[in-house]
N, C-alpha and C positions, 0 to 999 in steps of 0.2 A: 457365194453369199449365204443362201439357203442354208448351209451347211454352219454358217456362222450366227445366223440368227439362230437356229436351233439349239446350237451349244448355248446361246447368251439366254434363250427361253429356258434351257434345262438348267442353266445357272441359277437364274430366277427361280424356278419352280422350286430347287435345290435348296435355296438361301430361305424362301419362304417355309418348306418343310420344316429344315432347320432351326428355322426360328419359333415355327408353332411347337415342334417337339421340345426344345428349349423352355418355351413359356410353359408347357404341359408339366416339365419335369421340375421348374421353379415353383410352379403351383402345388403338385403335389409334394414337394420337398417343405413348403411353406406350410401346407396344411397338416404334414405331420407332426413338424414342429409345434405347431397350434396345439394339437392334440394331446402331444407329449406334455407339453406344457401346463394344460388343463388338468390332464390326469395328476401330473405331479402336485399341482396347487389342491387337489381334491384331496389327494393323498396326506398332506400337510395338514389340511383342514379336519380329516379325519383323526389323525395323529393327536393335533391341538385338543381337539374335542375329546379323546379317549384320555390324555395325559391326567387330568385332575380325579378320574375315576380309577385309573390306574395306581395312582399315588396314594389314594385315601386310604386304602388297609395299613399300608406302611405307615400313614399319619396316626390313624388311630393305635396302632400296634406301638407307635413311639408314646403316645401319649399314655396309655397303659403300661409302657415299663417305666414312665418316668413318676406315675401314680406309685408304684412298688418301690421306686427308689426313695421317694417324699415318705411312703411309710416307714420303709425300713432305716432312714437316716432322723424320722422324729426322735428327739433324746428320750423318752420314755422308752420305746420300743427299743431304740439301741441299748439303752442300759439295762434292759430286761432281757437281752439276749446275749449280754458280754457278764461272765462270770468275773466278779471283783474280789472273790475270797483269795486273801493272801497276797494280793497286789497292792503295792503303795500308791497314793494318790498320783503321783508322777507316772506310774508304771500304767494306772489305769486312763489318765490323761491320754497317754501317748496311743494308748490301744483304743480308745474312742475316736481320737483323730485319724488313725490309720484308718479304721473303719469305715469312716465317712468318705475319706478320699478314696478309697478304694471304690467303694459304692457307686461314687461320682464319676471317677475314671472309666468305670465300667459301663456306664450309660453315657459317656460324652456325646457319642457319635448320634445319638437321638435328636440332637440341637438342630440336626439338618431337617428333621421332617415336622419340627413345630414351629409355632409362631416366635417371634422374637420376646415378644412378654412372657411368655409361658417359659421360656428357656431361662430369661432373668430371674423370674421367681424361683425356680430350683435353684439356679446358682445362688442368689442372695438367700436361701434358706440354708444352704452348705455352709456359706460364710457365715451366718448367724450364728448357727449352733457350734462351730469352730470358735467363734468368739466368746459364746457362753462358756463352753469347757473350759478354755484358756483362762477367762476373768475368774470364774468361780475358783479354778484351780489355784489362783494366784492369792487368793484371801485365804486358802488353808494353810495350817501350821505345817511346816517341814516332816512333822511323823505322822500325816494324816494318812489313811488307810484308802484304798480305791472306794469302798464301802462309804467311807465318808464323802466323799466326792460324788459319787451317785447320790446320796443322800440330799447333799448340797444342791446338786442340779434339780433334784426332783422337787425339792421343797419350795425352790425359786420358781418353776414352774407353777406350781400348785398356788404359791401366792399372788403371780402375775400371770395368769393365764394369756395373756395379749404378748407377753414376751417373744411366744413360738409362733413362728411364720406357718407352721405346719399346716394347720386346717385352711388359711388363707391361701396357700400354694396347692394346696389340694381341689380347693374352690375354682382357681383358675385353670387348673388343668383337666378339671370336669368339665368346666364350662366350655373351653375350647373345644373338647373333644366330640360334645353335644352338637355345637355349631358345625361340626364336620359331618354329621349324622342327618342334617335336615335336608 
């Protein structure tokens, strides 16, 4: 009987030891998971805090590229870069339209980094310039030259400076870029 009690006592001690060890292991496991979770949360907070700083150079670069685009598709600048000698009005019209579209398509990815308002302003400038070119070309006689089209566009812009969105869009982009630098 004493042997049986010893076995029973040993069994009780073994169970108590197993429970204590199990509890200790559970506590250590819980503590390790808690620390890992806290470390992950801290890392995510640091990552989130650093994100605006890491995209700021890309955003500023996008505004810079869009300012160049706006300058390049401004009708006076575009006409100044495009040789119209020997071209018909229709050929000049197609050349100007092609250049605007190429410039725009080359910079289309910049919309990812700028505000919706800024991108819409650039897109509206492109659309307005295409409309001006097409409308003025439609009023010229069939035998008009590329120089006639260029002159007519420039005269219209000089007579009505508000007809071009170039300066307004440049101001919008400048304002948005300056907000990023503050």
